[in-house]
C-alpha positions in Angstrom: 86.2 -8.0 31.2 86.0 -11.6 32.5 86.2 -12.3 36.2 87.7 -15.6 37.4 87.4 -17.4 40.7 90.7 -18.7 42.0 90.7 -21.5 44.5 93.3 -21.0 47.3 94.7 -22.7 50.3 92.6 -21.8 53.4 93.7 -18.6 55.1 96.0 -17.7 52.2 93.6 -15.6 50.2 95.3 -12.3 51.0 98.7 -13.8 50.2 97.6 -15.0 46.8 95.8 -11.7 46.0 99.0 -9.7 46.9 101.2 -12.0 44.8 98.9 -11.6 41.8 98.7 -7.9 42.2 102.5 -7.6 42.4 102.8 -9.5 39.0 101.9 -6.3 37.1 101.1 -8.2 33.9 98.8 -6.7 31.3 96.5 -9.8 31.6 95.6 -9.1 35.3 93.4 -6.0 35.6 92.1 -6.3 39.2 92.3 -8.7 42.2 89.9 -8.9 45.2 90.1 -11.1 48.3 86.9 -10.4 50.3 86.9 -11.3 53.9 83.5 -13.0 53.5 84.8 -15.4 50.9 86.9 -18.2 52.3 89.5 -20.0 50.1 88.7 -17.9 47.0 90.1 -14.8 45.3 88.3 -13.0 42.4 90.5 -11.9 39.5 89.6 -9.7 36.5 91.8 -10.8 33.6 91.8 -10.2 29.9 93.0 -13.7 28.8 92.0 -16.8 30.7 94.7 -19.0 29.2 97.5 -16.5 29.9 96.1 -15.9 33.4 96.2 -19.7 34.1 99.9 -19.8 33.2 100.6 -16.9 35.6 98.6 -18.7 38.3 100.9 -21.7 38.1 103.7 -19.6 39.5 101.7 -18.5 42.6 102.1 -20.6 45.7 98.8 -21.4 47.5 96.8 -20.8 44.3 95.1 -24.2 43.6 93.7 -23.2 40.2 90.9 -21.5 38.5 87.3 -22.8 38.7 86.8 -24.6 35.4 83.9 -24.5 33.0 83.1 -26.7 30.0 85.9 -25.3 27.8 88.4 -23.8 30.2 88.4 -21.3 33.0 84.8 -20.4 34.0 83.9 -16.8 34.0 81.9 -15.4 37.0 79.3 -12.9 36.2 79.8 -9.4 37.6 76.6 -9.8 39.7 78.4 -12.5 41.8 81.2 -10.0 42.7 79.3 -6.7 42.9 78.2 -7.0 46.5 81.9 -7.4 47.6 82.7 -4.0 46.1 80.4 -1.8 48.3 81.4 -1.2 51.9 79.2 -2.5 54.6 77.9 0.0 57.2 79.4 -0.3 60.7 75.9 -0.5 62.1 75.2 -3.8 60.2 74.5 -6.5 62.7 73.3 -4.1 65.5 69.7 -4.1 66.5 67.6 -1.9 68.7 67.6 -3.3 72.3 71.2 -4.7 72.0 73.5 -4.2 74.9 76.7 -2.6 73.7 80.0 -1.2 75.1 81.3 2.1 73.9 84.9 1.5 72.7 85.8 5.1 71.8 85.0 8.7 72.7 84.2 10.3 76.0 82.1 7.4 77.3 84.7 4.7 76.5 84.1 1.6 78.6 80.5 2.4 79.4 77.7 -0.1 78.7 74.5 1.1 77.0 71.3 -0.2 75.3 70.7 0.7 71.6 67.7 2.9 71.2 67.8 3.9 67.6 69.9 3.1 64.5 70.5 5.5 61.6 72.0 3.4 58.8 72.2 6.3 56.4 74.5 8.2 58.7 76.1 5.1 60.2 75.2 6.2 63.7 73.6 4.6 66.7 71.7 6.3 69.5 72.3 4.6 72.9 71.2 5.1 76.4 73.9 4.7 79.1 73.2 2.1 81.9 75.0 3.9 84.7 73.3 7.3 84.1 71.0 8.5 86.8 68.9 10.3 84.2 68.5 8.5 80.9 70.3 10.6 78.3 70.4 9.5 74.7 73.9 9.6 73.2 74.6 9.3 69.5 77.8 7.7 68.4 79.3 6.3 65.2 78.8 2.7 64.5 82.5 1.9 64.7 82.6 3.3 68.3 80.5 0.4 69.8 80.9 -3.3 70.3 77.8 -5.5 70.7 77.9 -7.4 74.1 74.5 -9.0 74.1 71.9 -9.2 71.3 68.2 -9.8 71.9 68.0 -11.6 68.5 70.3 -14.4 69.8 
């Protein structure tokens, strides 16, 4: 099934994706508006010409990326990485200073000691603790305050 890249007005990607999804036409199979992709929406459609006509009715949709003989198809490999969720521990490194934003230690500052990407968990050592005690928390329960890589 061909995948087309639709150029949109900046910050209107989600609006365009929602409008396309609401059309419920047989030509449109799937719509994705990844946060990492600015001013574009990816659409899986059966017929490029019919899809182009539908797109004319959508505000903030500025057209399909064109190829030599009409709408250019994007290979699945260009879209595939948007379809798998990113772990919450991505962007966190050992030694980073973090704040716990949930759980019993909410509001405490800590230093990252170990990262387990498979379980999406981080082991931290609290700053204020008299005796250093490692605490393991989920990756979505911390916020990076200061990174040693920066």
